[in-house]
DRENMAR-496703 format. One record per atom (N, C-alpha, C, CB): residue number from 1; residue in one letter; atom name; x, y, z. Coordinates in pm, whole numbers. Glycine has a CB too. Example, Ala and Ser with C-alpha at 12.3 -4.5 7.8 and 13.67 -1.06 7.14 Angstrom:
! DRENMAR-496703
<r><num>1</num><residu>A</residu><atome>N</atome><c1>1319</c1><c2>-569</c2><c3>780</c3></r>
<r><num>1</num><residu>A</residu><atome>CA</atome><c1>1230</c1><c2>-450</c2><c3>780</c3></r>
<r><num>1</num><residu>A</residu><atome>C</atome><c1>1320</c1><c2>-330</c2><c3>780</c3></r>
<r><num>1</num><residu>A</residu><atome>CB</atome><c1>1131</c1><c2>-447</c2><c3>905</c3></r>
<r><num>2</num><residu>S</residu><atome>N</atome><c1>1285</c1><c2>-225</c2><c3>708</c3></r>
<r><num>2</num><residu>S</residu><atome>CA</atome><c1>1367</c1><c2>-106</c2><c3>714</c3></r>
<r><num>2</num><residu>S</residu><atome>C</atome><c1>1290</c1><c2>3</c2><c3>787</c3></r>
<r><num>2</num><residu>S</residu><atome>CB</atome><c1>1408</c1><c2>-60</c2><c3>572</c3></r>
This chain:
! DRENMAR-496703
<r><num>1</num><residu>M</residu><atome>N</atome><c1>10379</c1><c2>12297</c2><c3>13544</c3></r>
<r><num>1</num><residu>M</residu><atome>CA</atome><c1>10246</c1><c2>12276</c2><c3>13483</c3></r>
<r><num>1</num><residu>M</residu><atome>C</atome><c1>10157</c1><c2>12198</c2><c3>13581</c3></r>
<r><num>1</num><residu>M</residu><atome>CB</atome><c1>10258</c1><c2>12198</c2><c3>13347</c3></r>
<r><num>2</num><residu>S</residu><atome>N</atome><c1>10032</c1><c2>12233</c2><c3>13578</c3></r>
<r><num>2</num><residu>S</residu><atome>CA</atome><c1>9939</c1><c2>12163</c2><c3>13665</c3></r>
<r><num>2</num><residu>S</residu><atome>C</atome><c1>9896</c1><c2>12031</c2><c3>13600</c3></r>
<r><num>2</num><residu>S</residu><atome>CB</atome><c1>9816</c1><c2>12251</c2><c3>13696</c3></r>
<r><num>3</num><residu>G</residu><atome>N</atome><c1>9838</c1><c2>11946</c2><c3>13679</c3></r>
<r><num>3</num><residu>G</residu><atome>CA</atome><c1>9789</c1><c2>11818</c2><c3>13627</c3></r>
<r><num>3</num><residu>G</residu><atome>C</atome><c1>9680</c1><c2>11832</c2><c3>13525</c3></r>
<r><num>3</num><residu>G</residu><atome>CB</atome><c1>9740</c1><c2>11733</c2><c3>13739</c3></r>
<r><num>4</num><residu>T</residu><atome>N</atome><c1>9596</c1><c2>11933</c2><c3>13544</c3></r>
<r><num>4</num><residu>T</residu><atome>CA</atome><c1>9485</c1><c2>11956</c2><c3>13448</c3></r>
<r><num>4</num><residu>T</residu><atome>C</atome><c1>9541</c1><c2>11997</c2><c3>13310</c3></r>
<r><num>4</num><residu>T</residu><atome>CB</atome><c1>9387</c1><c2>12067</c2><c3>13501</c3></r>
<r><num>5</num><residu>T</residu><atome>N</atome><c1>9644</c1><c2>12082</c2><c3>13312</c3></r>
<r><num>5</num><residu>T</residu><atome>CA</atome><c1>9703</c1><c2>12127</c2><c3>13186</c3></r>
<r><num>5</num><residu>T</residu><atome>C</atome><c1>9765</c1><c2>12010</c2><c3>13112</c3></r>
<r><num>5</num><residu>T</residu><atome>CB</atome><c1>9808</c1><c2>12236</c2><c3>13211</c3></r>
<r><num>6</num><residu>M</residu><atome>N</atome><c1>9837</c1><c2>11926</c2><c3>13186</c3></r>
<r><num>6</num><residu>M</residu><atome>CA</atome><c1>9897</c1><c2>11808</c2><c3>13124</c3></r>
<r><num>6</num><residu>M</residu><atome>C</atome><c1>9794</c1><c2>11713</c2><c3>13067</c3></r>
<r><num>6</num><residu>M</residu><atome>CB</atome><c1>9982</c1><c2>11735</c2><c3>13224</c3></r>
<r><num>7</num><residu>L</residu><atome>N</atome><c1>9683</c1><c2>11698</c2><c3>13138</c3></r>
<r><num>7</num><residu>L</residu><atome>CA</atome><c1>9575</c1><c2>11611</c2><c3>13091</c3></r>
<r><num>7</num><residu>L</residu><atome>C</atome><c1>9511</c1><c2>11667</c2><c3>12962</c3></r>
<r><num>7</num><residu>L</residu><atome>CB</atome><c1>9467</c1><c2>11594</c2><c3>13202</c3></r>
<r><num>8</num><residu>V</residu><atome>N</atome><c1>9493</c1><c2>11797</c2><c3>12957</c3></r>
<r><num>8</num><residu>V</residu><atome>CA</atome><c1>9435</c1><c2>11859</c2><c3>12838</c3></r>
<r><num>8</num><residu>V</residu><atome>C</atome><c1>9532</c1><c2>11841</c2><c3>12719</c3></r>
<r><num>8</num><residu>V</residu><atome>CB</atome><c1>9405</c1><c2>12011</c2><c3>12863</c3></r>
<r><num>9</num><residu>I</residu><atome>N</atome><c1>9661</c1><c2>11863</c2><c3>12741</c3></r>
<r><num>9</num><residu>I</residu><atome>CA</atome><c1>9758</c1><c2>11844</c2><c3>12632</c3></r>
<r><num>9</num><residu>I</residu><atome>C</atome><c1>9759</c1><c2>11698</c2><c3>12587</c3></r>
<r><num>9</num><residu>I</residu><atome>CB</atome><c1>9900</c1><c2>11888</c2><c3>12676</c3></r>
<r><num>10</num><residu>A</residu><atome>N</atome><c1>9751</c1><c2>11606</c2><c3>12679</c3></r>
<r><num>10</num><residu>A</residu><atome>CA</atome><c1>9751</c1><c2>11464</c2><c3>12643</c3></r>
<r><num>10</num><residu>A</residu><atome>C</atome><c1>9627</c1><c2>11432</c2><c3>12560</c3></r>
<r><num>10</num><residu>A</residu><atome>CB</atome><c1>9756</c1><c2>11374</c2><c3>12769</c3></r>
<r><num>11</num><residu>L</residu><atome>N</atome><c1>9510</c1><c2>11483</c2><c3>12603</c3></r>
<r><num>11</num><residu>L</residu><atome>CA</atome><c1>9386</c1><c2>11455</c2><c3>12528</c3></r>
<r><num>11</num><residu>L</residu><atome>C</atome><c1>9386</c1><c2>11517</c2><c3>12391</c3></r>
<r><num>11</num><residu>L</residu><atome>CB</atome><c1>9267</c1><c2>11504</c2><c3>12603</c3></r>
<r><num>12</num><residu>V</residu><atome>N</atome><c1>9439</c1><c2>11638</c2><c3>12378</c3></r>
<r><num>12</num><residu>V</residu><atome>CA</atome><c1>9451</c1><c2>11702</c2><c3>12246</c3></r>
<r><num>12</num><residu>V</residu><atome>C</atome><c1>9543</c1><c2>11621</c2><c3>12157</c3></r>
<r><num>12</num><residu>V</residu><atome>CB</atome><c1>9503</c1><c2>11847</c2><c3>12258</c3></r>
<r><num>13</num><residu>G</residu><atome>N</atome><c1>9655</c1><c2>11577</c2><c3>12212</c3></r>
<r><num>13</num><residu>G</residu><atome>CA</atome><c1>9749</c1><c2>11494</c2><c3>12134</c3></r>
<r><num>13</num><residu>G</residu><atome>C</atome><c1>9683</c1><c2>11366</c2><c3>12089</c3></r>
<r><num>13</num><residu>G</residu><atome>CB</atome><c1>9875</c1><c2>11461</c2><c3>12217</c3></r>
<r><num>14</num><residu>L</residu><atome>N</atome><c1>9607</c1><c2>11305</c2><c3>12175</c3></r>
<r><num>14</num><residu>L</residu><atome>CA</atome><c1>9536</c1><c2>11182</c2><c3>12141</c3></r>
<r><num>14</num><residu>L</residu><atome>C</atome><c1>9435</c1><c2>11205</c2><c3>12028</c3></r>
<r><num>14</num><residu>L</residu><atome>CB</atome><c1>9464</c1><c2>11126</c2><c3>12264</c3></r>
<r><num>15</num><residu>L</residu><atome>N</atome><c1>9362</c1><c2>11313</c2><c3>12036</c3></r>
<r><num>15</num><residu>L</residu><atome>CA</atome><c1>9267</c1><c2>11349</c2><c3>11931</c3></r>
<r><num>15</num><residu>L</residu><atome>C</atome><c1>9337</c1><c2>11373</c2><c3>11798</c3></r>
<r><num>15</num><residu>L</residu><atome>CB</atome><c1>9189</c1><c2>11473</c2><c3>11970</c3></r>
<r><num>16</num><residu>V</residu><atome>N</atome><c1>9451</c1><c2>11439</c2><c3>11801</c3></r>
<r><num>16</num><residu>V</residu><atome>CA</atome><c1>9526</c1><c2>11463</c2><c3>11677</c3></r>
<r><num>16</num><residu>V</residu><atome>C</atome><c1>9570</c1><c2>11332</c2><c3>11616</c3></r>
<r><num>16</num><residu>V</residu><atome>CB</atome><c1>9648</c1><c2>11553</c2><c3>11704</c3></r>
<r><num>17</num><residu>V</residu><atome>N</atome><c1>9620</c1><c2>11241</c2><c3>11696</c3></r>
<r><num>17</num><residu>V</residu><atome>CA</atome><c1>9664</c1><c2>11110</c2><c3>11645</c3></r>
<r><num>17</num><residu>V</residu><atome>C</atome><c1>9544</c1><c2>11031</c2><c3>11589</c3></r>
<r><num>17</num><residu>V</residu><atome>CB</atome><c1>9735</c1><c2>11028</c2><c3>11758</c3></r>
<r><num>18</num><residu>M</residu><atome>N</atome><c1>9430</c1><c2>11037</c2><c3>11662</c3></r>
<r><num>18</num><residu>M</residu><atome>CA</atome><c1>9312</c1><c2>10961</c2><c3>11614</c3></r>
<r><num>18</num><residu>M</residu><atome>C</atome><c1>9259</c1><c2>11014</c2><c3>11481</c3></r>
<r><num>18</num><residu>M</residu><atome>CB</atome><c1>9200</c1><c2>10966</c2><c3>11718</c3></r>
<r><num>19</num><residu>F</residu><atome>N</atome><c1>9247</c1><c2>11148</c2><c3>11472</c3></r>
<r><num>19</num><residu>F</residu><atome>CA</atome><c1>9194</c1><c2>11206</c2><c3>11348</c3></r>
<r><num>19</num><residu>F</residu><atome>C</atome><c1>9294</c1><c2>11192</c2><c3>11236</c3></r>
<r><num>19</num><residu>F</residu><atome>CB</atome><c1>9158</c1><c2>11354</c2><c3>11368</c3></r>
<r><num>20</num><residu>G</residu><atome>N</atome><c1>9424</c1><c2>11196</c2><c3>11266</c3></r>
<r><num>20</num><residu>G</residu><atome>CA</atome><c1>9526</c1><c2>11174</c2><c3>11165</c3></r>
<r><num>20</num><residu>G</residu><atome>C</atome><c1>9519</c1><c2>11033</c2><c3>11108</c3></r>
<r><num>20</num><residu>G</residu><atome>CB</atome><c1>9664</c1><c2>11200</c2><c3>11223</c3></r>
<r><num>21</num><residu>G</residu><atome>N</atome><c1>9498</c1><c2>10936</c2><c3>11198</c3></r>
<r><num>21</num><residu>G</residu><atome>CA</atome><c1>9487</c1><c2>10795</c2><c3>11156</c3></r>
<r><num>21</num><residu>G</residu><atome>C</atome><c1>9360</c1><c2>10775</c2><c3>11072</c3></r>
<r><num>21</num><residu>G</residu><atome>CB</atome><c1>9485</c1><c2>10700</c2><c3>11279</c3></r>
<r><num>22</num><residu>L</residu><atome>N</atome><c1>9254</c1><c2>10837</c2><c3>11114</c3></r>
<r><num>22</num><residu>L</residu><atome>CA</atome><c1>9128</c1><c2>10829</c2><c3>11040</c3></r>
<r><num>22</num><residu>L</residu><atome>C</atome><c1>9142</c1><c2>10889</c2><c3>10901</c3></r>
<r><num>22</num><residu>L</residu><atome>CB</atome><c1>9016</c1><c2>10900</c2><c3>11116</c3></r>
<r><num>23</num><residu>A</residu><atome>N</atome><c1>9207</c1><c2>11007</c2><c3>10895</c3></r>
<r><num>23</num><residu>A</residu><atome>CA</atome><c1>9225</c1><c2>11070</c2><c3>10764</c3></r>
<r><num>23</num><residu>A</residu><atome>C</atome><c1>9317</c1><c2>10985</c2><c3>10676</c3></r>
<r><num>23</num><residu>A</residu><atome>CB</atome><c1>9283</c1><c2>11213</c2><c3>10781</c3></r>
<r><num>24</num><residu>L</residu><atome>N</atome><c1>9416</c1><c2>10922</c2><c3>10732</c3></r>
<r><num>24</num><residu>L</residu><atome>CA</atome><c1>9506</c1><c2>10837</c2><c3>10654</c3></r>
<r><num>24</num><residu>L</residu><atome>C</atome><c1>9431</c1><c2>10715</c2><c3>10603</c3></r>
<r><num>24</num><residu>L</residu><atome>CB</atome><c1>9628</c1><c2>10793</c2><c3>10739</c3></r>
<r><num>25</num><residu>A</residu><atome>N</atome><c1>9346</c1><c2>10654</c2><c3>10688</c3></r>
<r><num>25</num><residu>A</residu><atome>CA</atome><c1>9272</c1><c2>10536</c2><c3>10646</c3></r>
<r><num>25</num><residu>A</residu><atome>C</atome><c1>9173</c1><c2>10570</c2><c3>10534</c3></r>
<r><num>25</num><residu>A</residu><atome>CB</atome><c1>9198</c1><c2>10474</c2><c3>10765</c3></r>
<r><num>26</num><residu>V</residu><atome>N</atome><c1>9103</c1><c2>10681</c2><c3>10549</c3></r>
<r><num>26</num><residu>V</residu><atome>CA</atome><c1>9007</c1><c2>10723</c2><c3>10447</c3></r>
<r><num>26</num><residu>V</residu><atome>C</atome><c1>9079</c1><c2>10755</c2><c3>10318</c3></r>
<r><num>26</num><residu>V</residu><atome>CB</atome><c1>8926</c1><c2>10844</c2><c3>10495</c3></r>
<r><num>27</num><residu>G</residu><atome>N</atome><c1>9189</c1><c2>10828</c2><c3>10328</c3></r>
<r><num>27</num><residu>G</residu><atome>CA</atome><c1>9265</c1><c2>10863</c2><c3>10206</c3></r>
<r><num>27</num><residu>G</residu><atome>C</atome><c1>9317</c1><c2>10740</c2><c3>10134</c3></r>
<r><num>27</num><residu>G</residu><atome>CB</atome><c1>9381</c1><c2>10954</c2><c3>10241</c3></r>
<r><num>28</num><residu>L</residu><atome>N</atome><c1>9371</c1><c2>10644</c2><c3>10208</c3></r>
<r><num>28</num><residu>L</residu><atome>CA</atome><c1>9422</c1><c2>10524</c2><c3>10143</c3></r>
<r><num>28</num><residu>L</residu><atome>C</atome><c1>9308</c1><c2>10441</c2><c3>10086</c3></r>
<r><num>28</num><residu>L</residu><atome>CB</atome><c1>9504</c1><c2>10441</c2><c3>10240</c3></r>
<r><num>29</num><residu>G</residu><atome>N</atome><c1>9194</c1><c2>10440</c2><c3>10154</c3></r>
<r><num>29</num><residu>G</residu><atome>CA</atome><c1>9077</c1><c2>10370</c2><c3>10097</c3></r>
<r><num>29</num><residu>G</residu><atome>C</atome><c1>9029</c1><c2>10431</c2><c3>9968</c3></r>
<r><num>29</num><residu>G</residu><atome>CB</atome><c1>8963</c1><c2>10370</c2><c3>10196</c3></r>
<r><num>30</num><residu>L</residu><atome>N</atome><c1>9026</c1><c2>10564</c2><c3>9962</c3></r>
<r><num>30</num><residu>L</residu><atome>CA</atome><c1>8983</c1><c2>10630</c2><c3>9840</c3></r>
<r><num>30</num><residu>L</residu><atome>C</atome><c1>9084</c1><c2>10607</c2><c3>9728</c3></r>
<r><num>30</num><residu>L</residu><atome>CB</atome><c1>8963</c1><c2>10781</c2><c3>9864</c3></r>
<r><num>31</num><residu>L</residu><atome>N</atome><c1>9216</c1><c2>10610</c2><c3>9763</c3></r>
<r><num>31</num><residu>L</residu><atome>CA</atome><c1>9318</c1><c2>10587</c2><c3>9665</c3></r>
<r><num>31</num><residu>L</residu><atome>C</atome><c1>9310</c1><c2>10447</c2><c3>9607</c3></r>
<r><num>31</num><residu>L</residu><atome>CB</atome><c1>9453</c1><c2>10611</c2><c3>9725</c3></r>
<r><num>32</num><residu>T</residu><atome>N</atome><c1>9287</c1><c2>10349</c2><c3>9697</c3></r>
<r><num>32</num><residu>T</residu><atome>CA</atome><c1>9276</c1><c2>10211</c2><c3>9651</c3></r>
<r><num>32</num><residu>T</residu><atome>C</atome><c1>9154</c1><c2>10192</c2><c3>9564</c3></r>
<r><num>32</num><residu>T</residu><atome>CB</atome><c1>9271</c1><c2>10114</c2><c3>9769</c3></r>
<r><num>33</num><residu>R</residu><atome>N</atome><c1>9044</c1><c2>10250</c2><c3>9600</c3></r>
<r><num>33</num><residu>R</residu><atome>CA</atome><c1>8921</c1><c2>10238</c2><c3>9519</c3></r>
<r><num>33</num><residu>R</residu><atome>C</atome><c1>8943</c1><c2>10303</c2><c3>9382</c3></r>
<r><num>33</num><residu>R</residu><atome>CB</atome><c1>8798</c1><c2>10304</c2><c3>9593</c3></r>
<r><num>34</num><residu>R</residu><atome>N</atome><c1>9008</c1><c2>10417</c2><c3>9380</c3></r>
<r><num>34</num><residu>R</residu><atome>CA</atome><c1>9034</c1><c2>10486</c2><c3>9252</c3></r>
<r><num>34</num><residu>R</residu><atome>C</atome><c1>9126</c1><c2>10402</c2><c3>9163</c3></r>
<r><num>34</num><residu>R</residu><atome>CB</atome><c1>9097</c1><c2>10625</c2><c3>9278</c3></r>
<r><num>35</num><residu>R</residu><atome>N</atome><c1>9230</c1><c2>10339</c2><c3>9223</c3></r>
<r><num>35</num><residu>R</residu><atome>CA</atome><c1>9318</c1><c2>10258</c2><c3>9142</c3></r>
<r><num>35</num><residu>R</residu><atome>C</atome><c1>9247</c1><c2>10136</c2><c3>9086</c3></r>
<r><num>35</num><residu>R</residu><atome>CB</atome><c1>9438</c1><c2>10215</c2><c3>9222</c3></r>
<r><num>36</num><residu>Q</residu><atome>N</atome><c1>9158</c1><c2>10076</c2><c3>9163</c3></r>
<r><num>36</num><residu>Q</residu><atome>CA</atome><c1>9083</c1><c2>9962</c2><c3>9113</c3></r>
<r><num>36</num><residu>Q</residu><atome>C</atome><c1>8991</c1><c2>10003</c2><c3>8999</c3></r>
<r><num>36</num><residu>Q</residu><atome>CB</atome><c1>9002</c1><c2>9899</c2><c3>9224</c3></r>
<r><num>37</num><residu>R</residu><atome>N</atome><c1>8931</c1><c2>10120</c2><c3>9009</c3></r>
<r><num>37</num><residu>R</residu><atome>CA</atome><c1>8844</c1><c2>10166</c2><c3>8904</c3></r>
<r><num>37</num><residu>R</residu><atome>C</atome><c1>8923</c1><c2>10194</c2><c3>8777</c3></r>
<r><num>37</num><residu>R</residu><atome>CB</atome><c1>8769</c1><c2>10291</c2><c3>8948</c3></r>
<r><num>38</num><residu>L</residu><atome>N</atome><c1>9042</c1><c2>10249</c2><c3>8791</c3></r>
<r><num>38</num><residu>L</residu><atome>CA</atome><c1>9127</c1><c2>10277</c2><c3>8677</c3></r>
<r><num>38</num><residu>L</residu><atome>C</atome><c1>9177</c1><c2>10147</c2><c3>8612</c3></r>
<r><num>38</num><residu>L</residu><atome>CB</atome><c1>9244</c1><c2>10364</c2><c3>8719</c3></r>
<r><num>39</num><residu>D</residu><atome>N</atome><c1>9194</c1><c2>10045</c2><c3>8690</c3></r>
<r><num>39</num><residu>D</residu><atome>CA</atome><c1>9239</c1><c2>9914</c2><c3>8638</c3></r>
<r><num>39</num><residu>D</residu><atome>C</atome><c1>9124</c1><c2>9831</c2><c3>8583</c3></r>
<r><num>39</num><residu>D</residu><atome>CB</atome><c1>9310</c1><c2>9835</c2><c3>8747</c3></r>
<r><num>40</num><residu>G</residu><atome>N</atome><c1>9008</c1><c2>9882</c2><c3>8582</c3></r>
<r><num>40</num><residu>G</residu><atome>CA</atome><c1>8892</c1><c2>9807</c2><c3>8534</c3></r>
<r><num>40</num><residu>G</residu><atome>C</atome><c1>8811</c1><c2>9740</c2><c3>8644</c3></r>
<r><num>40</num><residu>G</residu><atome>CB</atome><c1>8938</c1><c2>9703</c2><c3>8437</c3></r>
<r><num>41</num><residu>G</residu><atome>N</atome><c1>8853</c1><c2>9759</c2><c3>8770</c3></r>
<r><num>41</num><residu>G</residu><atome>CA</atome><c1>8780</c1><c2>9706</c2><c3>8883</c3></r>
<r><num>41</num><residu>G</residu><atome>C</atome><c1>8791</c1><c2>9557</c2><c3>8903</c3></r>
<r><num>41</num><residu>G</residu><atome>CB</atome><c1>8640</c1><c2>9741</c2><c3>8870</c3></r>
<r><num>42</num><residu>E</residu><atome>N</atome><c1>8885</c1><c2>9495</c2><c3>8840</c3></r>
<r><num>42</num><residu>E</residu><atome>CA</atome><c1>8896</c1><c2>9350</c2><c3>8852</c3></r>
<r><num>42</num><residu>E</residu><atome>C</atome><c1>8997</c1><c2>9314</c2><c3>8960</c3></r>
<r><num>42</num><residu>E</residu><atome>CB</atome><c1>8936</c1><c2>9286</c2><c3>8716</c3></r>
<r><num>43</num><residu>D</residu><atome>N</atome><c1>8977</c1><c2>9199</c2><c3>9018</c3></r>
<r><num>43</num><residu>D</residu><atome>CA</atome><c1>9067</c1><c2>9150</c2><c3>9123</c3></r>
<r><num>43</num><residu>D</residu><atome>C</atome><c1>9180</c1><c2>9073</c2><c3>9053</c3></r>
<r><num>43</num><residu>D</residu><atome>CB</atome><c1>8990</c1><c2>9057</c2><c3>9229</c3></r>
<r><num>44</num><residu>R</residu><atome>N</atome><c1>9296</c1><c2>9130</c2><c3>9046</c3></r>
<r><num>44</num><residu>R</residu><atome>CA</atome><c1>9407</c1><c2>9065</c2><c3>8976</c3></r>
<r><num>44</num><residu>R</residu><atome>C</atome><c1>9450</c1><c2>8934</c2><c3>9041</c3></r>
<r><num>44</num><residu>R</residu><atome>CB</atome><c1>9525</c1><c2>9159</c2><c3>8971</c3></r>
<r><num>45</num><residu>G</residu><atome>N</atome><c1>9424</c1><c2>8921</c2><c3>9169</c3></r>
<r><num>45</num><residu>G</residu><atome>CA</atome><c1>9463</c1><c2>8796</c2><c3>9239</c3></r>
<r><num>45</num><residu>G</residu><atome>C</atome><c1>9377</c1><c2>8677</c2><c3>9201</c3></r>
<r><num>45</num><residu>G</residu><atome>CB</atome><c1>9455</c1><c2>8817</c2><c3>9389</c3></r>
<r><num>46</num><residu>A</residu><atome>N</atome><c1>9262</c1><c2>8698</c2><c3>9139</c3></r>
<r><num>46</num><residu>A</residu><atome>CA</atome><c1>9172</c1><c2>8586</c2><c3>9106</c3></r>
<r><num>46</num><residu>A</residu><atome>C</atome><c1>9181</c1><c2>8552</c2><c3>8958</c3></r>
<r><num>46</num><residu>A</residu><atome>CB</atome><c1>9027</c1><c2>8620</c2><c3>9143</c3></r>
<r><num>47</num><residu>Q</residu><atome>N</atome><c1>9269</c1><c2>8612</c2><c3>8881</c3></r>
<r><num>47</num><residu>Q</residu><atome>CA</atome><c1>9279</c1><c2>8581</c2><c3>8739</c3></r>
<r><num>47</num><residu>Q</residu><atome>C</atome><c1>9350</c1><c2>8449</c2><c3>8716</c3></r>
<r><num>47</num><residu>Q</residu><atome>CB</atome><c1>9351</c1><c2>8691</c2><c3>8666</c3></r>
<r><num>48</num><residu>P</residu><atome>N</atome><c1>9304</c1><c2>8371</c2><c3>8627</c3></r>
<r><num>48</num><residu>P</residu><atome>CA</atome><c1>9373</c1><c2>8245</c2><c3>8596</c3></r>
<r><num>48</num><residu>P</residu><atome>C</atome><c1>9499</c1><c2>8273</c2><c3>8514</c3></r>
<r><num>48</num><residu>P</residu><atome>CB</atome><c1>9277</c1><c2>8148</c2><c3>8519</c3></r>
<r><num>49</num><residu>D</residu><atome>N</atome><c1>9599</c1><c2>8190</c2><c3>8530</c3></r>
<r><num>49</num><residu>D</residu><atome>CA</atome><c1>9719</c1><c2>8203</c2><c3>8448</c3></r>
<r><num>49</num><residu>D</residu><atome>C</atome><c1>9695</c1><c2>8137</c2><c3>8311</c3></r>
<r><num>49</num><residu>D</residu><atome>CB</atome><c1>9843</c1><c2>8140</c2><c3>8520</c3></r>
<r><num>50</num><residu>S</residu><atome>N</atome><c1>9797</c1><c2>8127</c2><c3>8228</c3></r>
<r><num>50</num><residu>S</residu><atome>CA</atome><c1>9779</c1><c2>8077</c2><c3>8094</c3></r>
<r><num>50</num><residu>S</residu><atome>C</atome><c1>9736</c1><c2>7930</c2><c3>8093</c3></r>
<r><num>50</num><residu>S</residu><atome>CB</atome><c1>9905</c1><c2>8094</c2><c3>8016</c3></r>
<r><num>51</num><residu>G</residu><atome>N</atome><c1>9758</c1><c2>7856</c2><c3>8200</c3></r>
<r><num>51</num><residu>G</residu><atome>CA</atome><c1>9716</c1><c2>7718</c2><c3>8209</c3></r>
<r><num>51</num><residu>G</residu><atome>C</atome><c1>9574</c1><c2>7699</c2><c3>8263</c3></r>
<r><num>51</num><residu>G</residu><atome>CB</atome><c1>9812</c1><c2>7644</c2><c3>8294</c3></r>
<r><num>52</num><residu>G</residu><atome>N</atome><c1>9512</c1><c2>7810</c2><c3>8304</c3></r>
<r><num>52</num><residu>G</residu><atome>CA</atome><c1>9377</c1><c2>7805</c2><c3>8356</c3></r>
<r><num>52</num><residu>G</residu><atome>C</atome><c1>9369</c1><c2>7793</c2><c3>8506</c3></r>
<r><num>52</num><residu>G</residu><atome>CB</atome><c1>9304</c1><c2>7693</c2><c3>8294</c3></r>
<r><num>53</num><residu>T</residu><atome>N</atome><c1>9486</c1><c2>7788</c2><c3>8577</c3></r>
<r><num>53</num><residu>T</residu><atome>CA</atome><c1>9488</c1><c2>7776</c2><c3>8718</c3></r>
<r><num>53</num><residu>T</residu><atome>C</atome><c1>9483</c1><c2>7914</c2><c3>8784</c3></r>
<r><num>53</num><residu>T</residu><atome>CB</atome><c1>9611</c1><c2>7699</c2><c3>8763</c3></r>
<r><num>54</num><residu>A</residu><atome>N</atome><c1>9393</c1><c2>7930</c2><c3>8879</c3></r>
<r><num>54</num><residu>A</residu><atome>CA</atome><c1>9386</c1><c2>8058</c2><c3>8950</c3></r>
<r><num>54</num><residu>A</residu><atome>C</atome><c1>9509</c1><c2>8076</c2><c3>9036</c3></r>
<r><num>54</num><residu>A</residu><atome>CB</atome><c1>9259</c1><c2>8068</c2><c3>9037</c3></r>
<r><num>55</num><residu>F</residu><atome>N</atome><c1>9564</c1><c2>8193</c2><c3>9038</c3></r>
<r><num>55</num><residu>F</residu><atome>CA</atome><c1>9681</c1><c2>8224</c2><c3>9117</c3></r>
<r><num>55</num><residu>F</residu><atome>C</atome><c1>9658</c1><c2>8353</c2><c3>9190</c3></r>
<r><num>55</num><residu>F</residu><atome>CB</atome><c1>9806</c1><c2>8231</c2><c3>9030</c3></r>
<r><num>56</num><residu>K</residu><atome>N</atome><c1>9739</c1><c2>8375</c2><c3>9295</c3></r>
<r><num>56</num><residu>K</residu><atome>CA</atome><c1>9732</c1><c2>8501</c2><c3>9370</c3></r>
<r><num>56</num><residu>K</residu><atome>C</atome><c1>9866</c1><c2>8562</c2><c3>9380</c3></r>
<r><num>56</num><residu>K</residu><atome>CB</atome><c1>9675</c1><c2>8481</c2><c3>9508</c3></r>
């Protein structure tokens, strides 16, 4: 294989990894937003316990 062919293959592989990571990040972000909306959109880490103390 020539150097140019190897460079093209490497660049295509890099683009695949970049777009795959972007798709994964967007998908997880949408999933997280959807779960928060289904839970009522509240931050469970900021809720006080039965004694009134905030816990995370």
